[in-house]
Backbone bond lengths (Angstrom), bond angles and torsions (degrees), N, CA, C in turn:
res aa  C-N    CA-C-N  psi(-1)  N-CA   C-N-CA  omega(-1)  CA-C   N-CA-C  phi
1 M - - - 1.467 - - 1.519 109.00 -
2 K 1.351 114.84 130.83 1.435 120.60 175.94 1.533 107.70 -109.96
3 I 1.327 116.02 121.61 1.465 122.36 -178.37 1.524 108.31 -107.26
4 A 1.313 118.09 114.96 1.451 122.29 172.96 1.518 108.43 -96.66
5 M 1.326 116.08 109.52 1.445 121.48 -177.81 1.541 108.57 -100.31
6 W 1.326 116.27 112.38 1.454 122.64 -174.41 1.521 110.41 -102.31
7 S 1.306 116.18 123.77 1.453 119.68 174.89 1.527 107.61 -145.67
8 G 1.344 114.76 179.22 1.434 120.76 167.44 1.528 108.30 -101.00
9 P 1.321 117.47 -178.23 1.464 120.42 178.09 1.521 111.86 -69.67
10 R 1.319 117.02 159.85 1.456 124.78 175.33 1.522 111.22 56.07
11 N 1.342 114.69 51.16 1.454 119.34 -168.95 1.520 112.55 -140.66
12 L 1.314 118.32 36.09 1.466 121.82 178.09 1.533 111.72 67.28
13 S 1.331 117.23 7.61 1.443 119.69 -173.73 1.511 113.56 -66.35
14 T 1.326 117.36 -35.52 1.463 119.75 179.49 1.518 110.91 -71.25
15 A 1.325 116.55 -42.27 1.462 119.02 176.22 1.523 111.57 -59.58
16 M 1.327 116.81 -39.42 1.477 119.78 177.69 1.525 110.97 -65.24
17 M 1.340 116.65 -37.81 1.479 119.00 176.42 1.537 110.07 -64.57
18 Y 1.325 116.77 -40.30 1.453 119.35 177.17 1.559 111.56 -63.49
19 A 1.314 115.54 -38.41 1.453 119.63 -179.89 1.525 110.66 -61.87
20 F 1.320 115.82 -49.16 1.458 119.25 177.49 1.530 111.66 -68.42
21 G 1.327 115.54 -38.15 1.467 119.68 -179.04 1.517 113.06 -65.25
22 N 1.329 118.16 -17.69 1.454 120.72 177.44 1.516 113.59 -86.06
23 R 1.340 116.06 -3.70 1.453 121.03 173.75 1.543 108.77 -77.80
24 P 1.311 119.28 133.46 1.462 119.59 -179.89 1.524 113.62 -67.60
25 D 1.349 117.39 -17.28 1.461 120.50 -176.89 1.520 113.17 -96.55
26 C 1.335 117.57 9.17 1.457 119.88 -167.07 1.542 112.87 -126.21
27 A 1.316 115.96 128.56 1.466 122.03 168.69 1.528 107.66 -96.42
28 V 1.323 116.90 150.50 1.474 120.63 179.40 1.506 109.97 -129.96
29 V 1.325 115.03 155.40 1.470 121.49 171.11 1.517 107.60 -135.49
30 D 1.325 116.72 140.73 1.436 123.57 -172.79 1.544 110.17 -106.45
31 E 1.307 116.10 108.20 1.468 123.26 174.28 1.542 112.90 44.99
32 P 1.322 116.75 63.68 1.486 120.28 -173.48 1.529 114.03 -65.18
33 F 1.340 117.99 -19.22 1.477 119.87 -179.22 1.522 113.40 -92.07
34 Y 1.320 118.67 2.08 1.449 120.02 -171.24 1.536 112.68 -58.27
35 A 1.321 116.35 -49.97 1.459 119.68 -178.49 1.536 111.91 -63.86
36 A 1.309 116.57 -43.06 1.463 120.29 178.94 1.538 110.62 -62.61
37 Y 1.304 116.32 -38.77 1.462 121.68 178.49 1.531 111.21 -63.89
38 L 1.331 116.92 -46.00 1.440 120.05 178.75 1.532 112.39 -65.78
39 A 1.330 115.41 -39.82 1.451 119.26 -179.68 1.547 111.08 -64.46
40 K 1.338 115.21 -41.02 1.470 119.43 -177.28 1.534 113.10 -73.37
41 T 1.327 116.21 -38.77 1.458 120.44 -175.69 1.543 112.69 -87.29
42 G 1.331 116.59 -25.28 1.456 119.39 -174.74 1.518 113.67 74.93
43 L 1.306 118.28 9.90 1.463 121.78 -178.28 1.517 111.88 -63.84
44 E 1.304 115.42 145.01 1.458 121.48 174.70 1.530 109.65 -94.16
45 H 1.301 116.64 106.39 1.439 122.79 176.75 1.522 108.91 -113.73
46 P 1.329 117.70 156.69 1.478 119.05 172.64 1.530 111.11 -52.77
47 M 1.319 116.79 135.37 1.460 123.88 177.42 1.542 112.07 64.52
48 R 1.314 117.29 29.17 1.468 121.17 -177.76 1.530 112.46 -51.10
49 D 1.329 118.30 -50.59 1.447 121.39 -175.54 1.533 112.40 -61.88
50 E 1.345 115.57 -41.25 1.461 119.67 178.85 1.540 111.24 -66.11
51 I 1.328 116.04 -38.17 1.469 119.85 179.07 1.540 110.67 -65.47
52 L 1.339 116.42 -45.52 1.459 120.57 -179.70 1.535 110.48 -60.30
53 A 1.316 116.84 -34.68 1.461 119.39 -177.93 1.531 113.10 -81.16
54 S 1.328 116.45 -14.02 1.479 119.16 -171.23 1.530 113.77 -94.24
55 Q 1.339 118.71 -15.66 1.462 121.79 -173.79 1.517 109.81 -138.27
56 S 1.345 115.33 164.41 1.445 119.54 170.37 1.525 110.48 -63.74
57 Q 1.316 116.09 140.58 1.459 121.60 176.06 1.520 112.13 -98.12
58 D 1.319 116.58 8.96 1.459 121.90 -177.58 1.530 109.04 -105.37
59 F 1.328 116.42 114.97 1.473 119.52 -178.30 1.528 112.06 -57.36
60 G 1.328 116.62 -41.66 1.460 120.12 -178.39 1.518 112.67 -61.50
61 A 1.316 116.04 -42.42 1.476 120.64 179.44 1.510 110.67 -65.19
62 V 1.328 116.46 -39.93 1.468 120.36 177.75 1.540 110.14 -62.10
63 I 1.306 116.67 -46.47 1.467 120.74 -179.77 1.523 111.04 -60.88
64 D 1.328 117.39 -42.50 1.470 120.48 178.11 1.523 110.33 -56.56
65 G 1.325 116.62 -41.19 1.450 119.66 179.43 1.493 113.76 -67.89
66 L 1.329 116.67 -33.94 1.449 120.38 -176.64 1.528 112.31 -72.48
67 I 1.321 115.80 -33.84 1.470 117.74 -177.38 1.536 112.08 -99.32
68 G 1.335 116.13 1.39 1.469 121.25 178.11 1.514 111.92 -85.47
69 S 1.324 116.28 -152.19 1.458 120.57 -178.41 1.515 111.31 -69.48
70 V 1.306 117.01 147.94 1.462 122.54 -177.44 1.524 109.88 -79.45
71 P 1.321 118.07 132.59 1.477 119.86 178.15 1.521 112.33 -53.16
72 G 1.316 114.74 136.43 1.464 120.66 178.55 1.511 114.54 72.27
73 G 1.368 116.58 6.73 1.448 119.08 -179.05 1.513 114.39 66.19
74 K 1.346 116.66 21.39 1.467 119.82 -179.30 1.530 110.45 -72.71
75 P 1.342 117.09 154.09 1.464 119.15 -179.98 1.545 114.27 -78.40
76 V 1.336 116.91 -16.04 1.464 121.13 -178.84 1.525 109.06 -125.64
77 Y 1.343 114.85 134.19 1.469 120.62 178.80 1.509 108.23 -124.38
78 Y 1.341 116.11 107.15 1.471 122.71 -179.12 1.507 108.39 -93.56
79 Q 1.337 115.17 119.49 1.449 121.41 -177.36 1.527 109.61 -112.11
80 K 1.332 116.40 112.02 1.467 121.87 178.23 1.519 108.40 -85.01
81 H 1.328 116.11 112.62 1.460 120.82 -177.40 1.524 111.97 -118.51
82 M 1.322 116.82 144.50 1.440 123.44 169.68 1.537 108.05 -96.28
83 S 1.312 116.16 121.58 1.470 120.68 -177.03 1.547 112.34 -56.44
84 Q 1.329 115.98 -35.88 1.465 119.06 -177.27 1.508 113.56 -68.22
85 H 1.301 118.68 -13.57 1.453 121.67 176.06 1.518 112.99 -71.34
86 M 1.342 117.09 -18.07 1.467 121.32 -179.36 1.528 109.78 -86.09
87 I 1.334 114.88 72.12 1.465 122.29 -178.39 1.536 111.01 -76.36
88 P 1.327 117.57 162.31 1.470 120.20 -179.64 1.522 111.42 -53.71
89 G 1.339 115.04 138.38 1.450 121.18 178.96 1.514 114.45 96.68
90 V 1.337 116.98 -13.54 1.459 120.76 178.70 1.538 107.95 -85.28
91 P 1.337 119.16 127.46 1.452 119.77 178.17 1.521 112.02 -58.04
92 R 1.310 115.43 141.91 1.474 119.74 178.57 1.514 112.41 -122.99
93 D 1.322 117.57 -5.29 1.468 118.47 -176.50 1.514 112.17 -65.57
94 W 1.338 117.71 -21.92 1.479 120.97 179.35 1.522 112.15 -60.17
95 I 1.358 117.37 -21.71 1.470 118.21 -177.76 1.539 111.06 -65.26
96 G 1.332 116.31 -16.23 1.463 120.01 174.68 1.508 113.68 -64.21
97 N 1.333 117.58 -15.73 1.461 122.97 175.82 1.536 113.71 -85.99
98 C 1.316 116.38 -0.02 1.447 121.25 -173.66 1.523 111.78 -123.99
99 V 1.320 115.08 160.06 1.470 121.86 164.77 1.537 104.46 -85.04
100 N 1.326 116.16 116.28 1.455 120.85 -174.91 1.527 110.91 -97.04
101 V 1.328 115.87 123.76 1.465 122.36 179.20 1.516 107.91 -121.78
102 F 1.314 116.94 137.51 1.460 122.42 -176.88 1.515 109.20 -115.86
103 L 1.321 114.90 113.39 1.450 123.58 -179.21 1.512 109.15 -93.27
104 I 1.336 117.52 112.36 1.460 119.97 -174.92 1.528 110.78 -109.66
105 R 1.326 114.32 160.22 1.486 121.70 176.88 1.524 106.35 -152.61
106 H 1.323 116.01 147.59 1.458 118.55 -179.08 1.520 110.04 -57.66
107 P 1.325 117.81 133.21 1.473 120.99 -176.76 1.517 114.87 -56.72
108 A 1.324 117.67 -33.11 1.462 119.46 179.30 1.549 110.85 -60.16
109 R 1.332 115.43 -41.53 1.460 119.47 178.70 1.519 111.35 -67.36
110 V 1.319 117.30 -41.71 1.464 121.06 179.94 1.535 110.57 -64.10
111 I 1.320 116.23 -47.55 1.462 120.96 -176.91 1.537 111.05 -63.09
112 A 1.305 116.92 -44.10 1.456 120.49 -179.05 1.507 110.92 -63.95
113 S 1.333 117.18 -43.11 1.462 121.60 -179.73 1.514 112.20 -69.36
114 Y 1.330 116.42 -43.41 1.465 120.71 -178.79 1.520 110.88 -65.70
115 A 1.328 116.62 -42.62 1.456 120.93 -177.62 1.538 111.64 -61.86
116 A 1.337 117.22 -26.23 1.440 120.41 177.93 1.538 112.55 -70.93
117 K 1.332 116.49 -20.49 1.463 121.73 -178.52 1.532 112.62 -105.76
118 R 1.321 115.99 -30.48 1.482 120.89 -178.61 1.515 107.18 -147.94
119 E 1.327 117.24 123.81 1.446 121.50 -169.46 1.525 112.72 -69.05
120 N 1.324 113.98 149.59 1.473 123.61 167.97 1.528 113.89 50.31
121 P 1.313 117.94 60.35 1.471 118.77 176.17 1.519 112.87 -64.59
122 T 1.302 115.84 147.01 1.470 122.73 174.03 1.519 109.05 -101.17
123 L 1.327 116.03 172.76 1.448 119.57 176.36 1.524 112.06 -58.12
124 D 1.317 116.65 -39.82 1.459 119.64 -178.80 1.539 111.73 -69.32
125 D 1.321 118.68 -23.24 1.469 121.28 178.45 1.524 111.68 -71.62
126 I 1.323 117.45 -29.26 1.479 119.02 -170.37 1.525 113.61 -105.39
127 G 1.314 118.75 -2.57 1.440 121.64 162.28 1.521 119.58 80.96
128 F 1.328 119.62 2.95 1.475 120.46 -174.63 1.552 110.93 -65.57
129 R 1.316 117.16 -42.93 1.456 119.45 -179.89 1.522 111.36 -63.82
130 Q 1.329 116.53 -46.95 1.465 120.17 179.08 1.522 112.01 -63.48
131 Q 1.331 116.35 -35.87 1.470 119.70 178.86 1.534 110.97 -61.43
132 A 1.323 116.78 -43.82 1.472 120.58 178.87 1.515 110.75 -65.78
133 E 1.343 116.95 -38.86 1.469 120.14 177.60 1.504 110.63 -62.41
134 L 1.318 116.87 -46.08 1.459 120.48 -178.19 1.523 111.92 -64.61
135 Y 1.299 116.94 -35.01 1.468 120.78 174.29 1.533 110.29 -58.86
136 D 1.319 116.33 -48.77 1.467 120.27 179.09 1.526 111.71 -62.06
137 E 1.326 115.30 -38.37 1.465 117.81 -178.58 1.529 111.48 -70.65
138 A 1.335 116.89 -36.13 1.472 119.41 176.43 1.524 109.76 -63.80
139 L 1.313 117.78 -40.61 1.465 121.14 175.18 1.531 111.96 -60.10
140 A 1.328 114.88 -45.81 1.477 120.75 -177.18 1.529 111.16 -63.80
141 L 1.345 116.23 -28.11 1.461 119.83 179.20 1.525 112.30 -82.47
142 G 1.317 116.39 4.39 1.456 121.67 177.75 1.488 115.50 86.99
143 G 1.322 116.04 11.80 1.448 119.65 179.34 1.522 112.77 -84.48
144 K 1.306 115.16 178.87 1.463 122.01 177.19 1.539 107.92 -123.44
145 P 1.320 116.59 73.12 1.476 118.54 -176.99 1.521 110.96 -62.19
146 V 1.305 114.52 149.19 1.452 123.40 -176.81 1.507 109.37 -118.21
147 V 1.336 117.70 139.22 1.449 122.27 177.92 1.537 107.45 -116.71
148 I 1.328 114.93 133.79 1.470 119.71 177.03 1.523 107.65 -136.95
149 D 1.329 116.71 141.10 1.452 122.20 -173.69 1.543 108.89 -100.55
150 S 1.333 115.66 129.98 1.472 120.50 -178.76 1.534 110.56 -61.82
151 H 1.331 117.14 -30.30 1.464 121.04 176.93 1.524 110.73 -59.88
152 D 1.313 116.40 -43.47 1.470 121.88 -178.28 1.535 110.23 -69.56
153 I 1.322 116.71 -36.35 1.474 119.33 178.33 1.528 109.55 -63.68
154 R 1.326 117.29 -43.75 1.462 119.47 -179.69 1.514 112.16 -68.94
155 E 1.322 117.86 -27.49 1.465 121.60 176.65 1.543 110.22 -69.13
156 N 1.314 116.96 -39.93 1.464 121.07 -176.44 1.528 109.73 -154.92
157 P 1.343 117.68 81.87 1.472 120.50 -175.00 1.538 113.52 -56.58
158 K 1.322 116.62 -46.38 1.471 119.41 -175.87 1.528 111.07 -62.48
159 E 1.325 117.38 -48.07 1.457 120.70 -178.59 1.526 111.18 -61.46
160 M 1.316 117.11 -45.33 1.469 119.75 -175.53 1.538 111.74 -73.09
161 L 1.321 118.66 -36.74 1.457 119.87 178.79 1.549 109.70 -70.06
162 E 1.299 116.55 -38.25 1.471 119.40 173.86 1.510 110.65 -60.35
163 K 1.305 116.38 -44.38 1.463 121.05 -179.17 1.528 110.60 -64.07
164 L 1.340 115.82 -42.30 1.486 119.49 177.68 1.519 111.02 -62.19
165 C 1.321 116.74 -48.91 1.451 119.98 -179.11 1.528 112.64 -60.42
166 N 1.318 115.82 -43.91 1.468 120.07 177.76 1.524 111.55 -60.32
167 T 1.324 116.04 -40.21 1.462 120.30 -176.52 1.521 111.52 -67.74
168 I 1.330 118.03 -35.58 1.461 120.64 -177.16 1.539 113.08 -95.17
169 G 1.325 115.70 1.02 1.472 119.24 176.56 1.520 114.05 79.94
170 L 1.317 115.46 35.35 1.467 121.68 178.65 1.499 108.92 -121.19
171 D 1.324 118.35 135.71 1.453 121.03 176.06 1.525 110.28 -65.56
172 F 1.323 116.60 132.44 1.440 120.40 176.73 1.515 109.53 -70.37
173 S 1.333 115.62 142.35 1.469 121.10 175.98 1.527 109.08 -123.68
174 P 1.330 118.93 127.95 1.472 121.07 176.71 1.540 112.90 -59.06
175 A 1.331 116.57 -18.81 1.463 120.02 178.08 1.531 111.57 -62.57
176 M 1.338 117.58 -17.63 1.448 120.50 -178.67 1.533 112.84 -74.23
177 L 1.311 117.80 -11.89 1.465 120.62 -172.95 1.518 112.64 -88.93
178 S 1.329 118.14 -7.31 1.475 120.26 178.06 1.524 108.94 -153.61
179 W 1.309 115.98 163.23 1.461 122.08 -179.66 1.526 108.38 -156.54
180 P 1.323 117.07 161.09 1.472 118.85 178.62 1.527 111.72 -68.32
181 S 1.311 117.56 145.57 1.458 120.42 175.03 1.535 109.63 -69.10
182 G 1.327 115.12 161.82 1.463 119.37 175.12 1.508 115.64 99.27
183 G 1.323 117.65 5.70 1.461 119.68 176.64 1.516 114.09 93.50
184 H 1.332 115.87 -177.32 1.456 123.30 -176.38 1.511 108.81 -121.48
185 K 1.319 117.06 147.19 1.481 121.16 -177.11 1.513 112.26 -60.47
186 D 1.337 117.65 -22.37 1.459 120.73 -178.88 1.517 113.32 -99.73
187 D 1.337 117.98 12.72 1.459 119.95 174.14 1.520 110.64 -55.89
188 G 1.340 115.81 143.95 1.452 119.07 171.92 1.529 111.76 -66.29
189 V 1.313 115.60 160.82 1.458 121.37 -177.67 1.534 111.91 -62.17
190 W 1.345 116.58 -20.72 1.469 122.13 179.81 1.505 113.74 -79.89
191 A 1.338 117.00 -0.33 1.479 120.37 -172.58 1.515 111.91 -59.85
192 S 1.336 118.51 -34.06 1.451 119.49 -176.64 1.516 112.80 -63.88
193 H 1.341 116.95 -24.05 1.448 120.89 178.52 1.524 112.06 -85.03
194 W 1.331 116.50 -40.31 1.471 121.98 -168.55 1.524 115.37 -102.67
195 Y 1.337 118.03 -24.81 1.478 120.10 -163.60 1.521 113.31 -104.64
196 G 1.331 118.42 17.56 1.467 119.92 -174.15 1.511 113.73 -52.34
197 A 1.338 116.95 -48.95 1.467 119.64 -175.99 1.524 112.03 -66.73
198 V 1.308 116.32 -42.18 1.481 119.16 -177.60 1.541 111.49 -73.30
199 W 1.326 117.59 -26.67 1.469 120.28 173.70 1.530 111.38 -60.84
200 K 1.340 116.28 -33.38 1.454 121.47 -179.09 1.530 111.64 -80.36
201 S 1.315 116.99 -14.01 1.453 120.66 -172.98 1.523 112.27 -84.59
202 T 1.323 115.52 160.43 1.451 121.84 172.18 1.540 110.29 -127.82
203 G 1.313 115.56 10.52 1.466 121.49 179.78 1.527 109.18 -179.30
204 F 1.293 116.12 -178.20 1.458 121.02 -178.61 1.520 111.33 -68.89
205 A 1.330 115.38 140.91 1.469 120.52 176.44 1.523 108.54 -67.52
206 G 1.304 115.81 161.33 1.471 122.02 -178.17 1.523 111.64 -71.38
207 P 1.335 115.88 -178.01 1.462 120.94 -177.67 1.535 112.20 -54.58
208 E 1.336 115.64 149.03 1.443 121.97 179.65 1.530 110.64 -77.34
209 G 1.320 115.43 151.99 1.463 120.22 175.46 1.497 112.20 -86.57
210 P 1.323 117.87 -160.34 1.460 121.43 179.83 1.538 110.71 -62.81
211 L 1.345 115.59 158.70 1.447 118.92 177.27 1.521 111.33 -60.82
212 P 1.323 117.84 140.18 1.460 119.92 178.22 1.526 112.13 -74.06
213 E 1.300 115.37 160.13 1.462 119.97 173.38 1.517 109.20 -76.21
214 V 1.309 116.59 135.32 1.463 122.19 177.14 1.529 106.19 -103.73
215 P 1.344 117.65 128.66 1.478 119.85 -178.16 1.536 111.80 -60.13
216 D 1.320 114.81 154.74 1.467 119.82 -178.20 1.533 111.06 -55.33
217 T 1.318 116.19 -37.78 1.461 120.02 -177.29 1.528 113.19 -63.90
218 L 1.349 115.77 -22.41 1.466 119.69 -178.17 1.514 112.93 -106.56
219 Q 1.346 117.47 3.26 1.473 120.77 177.77 1.532 111.70 -59.80
220 P 1.347 119.88 -37.65 1.481 118.50 178.06 1.533 112.51 -62.51
221 V 1.324 116.76 -36.37 1.462 119.49 178.68 1.520 110.33 -67.53
222 L 1.335 116.29 -40.77 1.467 120.83 176.68 1.540 109.35 -59.80
223 A 1.310 117.65 -45.60 1.465 121.52 -178.48 1.529 111.35 -62.96
224 E 1.329 116.51 -37.05 1.464 119.93 178.90 1.534 111.94 -70.44
225 A 1.316 115.65 -34.62 1.487 120.04 -175.71 1.505 112.61 -77.30
226 M 1.323 118.77 -32.15 1.440 122.47 -170.79 1.518 114.53 -55.97
227 P 1.353 120.67 -45.60 1.475 118.82 -178.54 1.524 112.41 -61.28
228 H 1.316 117.81 -35.31 1.481 120.69 -179.88 1.525 109.71 -69.54
229 Y 1.327 115.28 -40.47 1.471 119.91 178.17 1.537 110.20 -65.63
230 E 1.309 117.26 -46.08 1.482 120.47 -178.73 1.520 111.70 -63.20
231 K 1.327 117.38 -34.82 1.456 120.93 178.30 1.526 110.79 -60.00
232 L 1.330 116.39 -46.20 1.476 119.40 -178.81 1.527 111.26 -77.07
233 K 1.316 116.54 -35.37 1.469 119.68 178.74 1.509 110.95 -57.80
234 A 1.327 116.66 -33.12 1.483 120.68 -177.67 1.515 113.22 -64.72
235 V 1.337 118.07 -18.00 1.479 121.95 -177.59 1.534 111.38 -120.61
236 K 1.299 118.32 18.55 1.466 120.08 -178.03 1.509 111.76 -71.89
237 L 1.342 115.45 160.47 1.461 120.64 175.38 1.521 111.45 -62.19
């Protein structure tokens, strides 16, 4: 089974990768399109040079690896993807070879968290539009895409992970509820910049508090993101 987990940044995505990565039957890959995305767009991200050197910059080669044999011969391949990496011109039909899951989070939380690490995010930086497009494309390919909300996972990790596993036809494993501190061997090279909090963790953080305040300068981005979020929220587990 190949699981393509689509989210935007600052969205519990690393903790979910750690949860699946703690299963003995599961191989994981961390944002395999990141280098290709940076090379194609020319964007300046933290650790850009290290990222470009760490992965293939060819979208086609990355796709071949994702739909090919699973690393280590494991029966489950968990692929942590950032929706915004699927820029125009990149083939998307390969997602028909995967079980597609969409991890959503309220845009106010994403924007506030992302802005603390990289200033002035745009709609394209945070992936909501691309996430909704990918959901539609997975449906059009005859799949049964699944939507799960990071808020619900933090409210009740065991219940939501059991529900997710049952929905995609995978046996739930209690090993998914905790992991060793210090990161995962398959973390991307960028982990030292972005993953500080989750490196210290050994399980999912507790329930989220009230929505954060979004600065006036980022209110237009919030307004653009909300319809895409609400569309997927309407069909969440």
